[in-house]
C-alpha positions, 0 to 999 in steps of 0.5 A: 470483511475479514481482518489480517492477523497483525498490522504494524505502525511505525511509532517513533514519531508522528500520528501513529496513535491515530493510525493504530485506532483506525486499524483496531477499529477494523478488527485487526491486531495492531503493534507498535514498531519503536526499535530494531528488534520490533522489526523482527516480529511477524506482521502482515503489513505496515503503516508509516504515519504522518509527522516530521519526515526528517525527524522520523528518518533521523530516528530510524537511522539512529535506532538502526532501523532504516536498513532492516525496514528497507529490506523488509519492504524490498522483500515484499512487505505491504506498506502504506505511507501517509504524508511523511510516510510517503516522503520516507518511501520516496526514491527522490526528493525535490530540491536536492533534499536527502532521501531515506528508504528510497523504495518507492520510485517517485520524486516527492516535494516536501511541504509542497503547498507552502504555509498559506495552504498548509492545511486544507480539505477536499473530496476527490476520487481515489482509484478503486474506491471512489470519491473520498475525503482528503485532509492535507497538512503541510502536505507533500505531493508527487512531482513525477513517477517512473514506469510501473508506478500507478497514479491512484489520485490527483488534486488540482492536477497534482499527484497525491496517491500512488502505488508501486508493487507492495507500496502505497503512498498518499500525501494526505491523512486518512486517519483524521477523517471518519471515512475508513476507505483507505484503511479498509483498502490497505487491510485487503492489500495486506491480506493478499487481496486488492481493491477493485479497479486496478489493472493486475498487469501494472501490479506484476508488470510481466508479459503473460500469466500462468493459469493455476488453481491458486489458493489466494484471495480473489474478487468474484467476477474480476479477471484476476486474483492478486496473491503476490505469491502468498498462496498459503492464505488458503482460507481466502480461496475463491475463483474468478472469471478470466477476462472475456471468458463466458463459462458457468460458475462451476468451470471458472478458472482462477488466474494466478499472477506469478510470472510465467515459469514461476507459477506453481499449480496448486490442488484443492 
């Protein structure tokens, strides 16, 4: 699997070293985000690691990083929030607690399992990947989601992983298990690809799709490509089969998920 050029990891507090190792093991360059100036660098995706969400939120505020980071996420930066990172992203916190970035339209409960069940390990299905190990440490869970948020995993009927546009939030710690599935998935996500099993219309919730020769990554045999408008990644160009189409390989159409009227046909 090809690696993206650069993944950033928020490194003000928490399990950032473990996340960095996972990313580097996949062959991607990893940089630490410790101050406001670091956010001005060019990188393809960002991980918000587990730790103490309140401490991380206060440090982001004190270091003048909260608003610039929020702006980058709202501008489309692919981001993965794990445990405390999910809490930072949440639009609302249970119990009337103060939120932070507020870019992910879900309601999250902190320390939801209490001290007695503060840490536990399970194997459950993650949509698009399959059954994977999940390690929870005084974990949160998602109490509710709004329209457009896709539920990726549940444990005991509680939501523990979601996706909304360019954001993925999970309640567990994938960096603590040997399984690399989550980090591989995020690597694809940051490249403008995506993992199989996701309905593209939940990614771009618009009616209709433009048909164009889009220079983006796609999965052969899948009915869509997911470039999120980042068609400059020409080296990942491929074609896909439109749902229900029975054409030869030479005439397969690439489907670009830009909203109608905004898709730009590309040649070559």
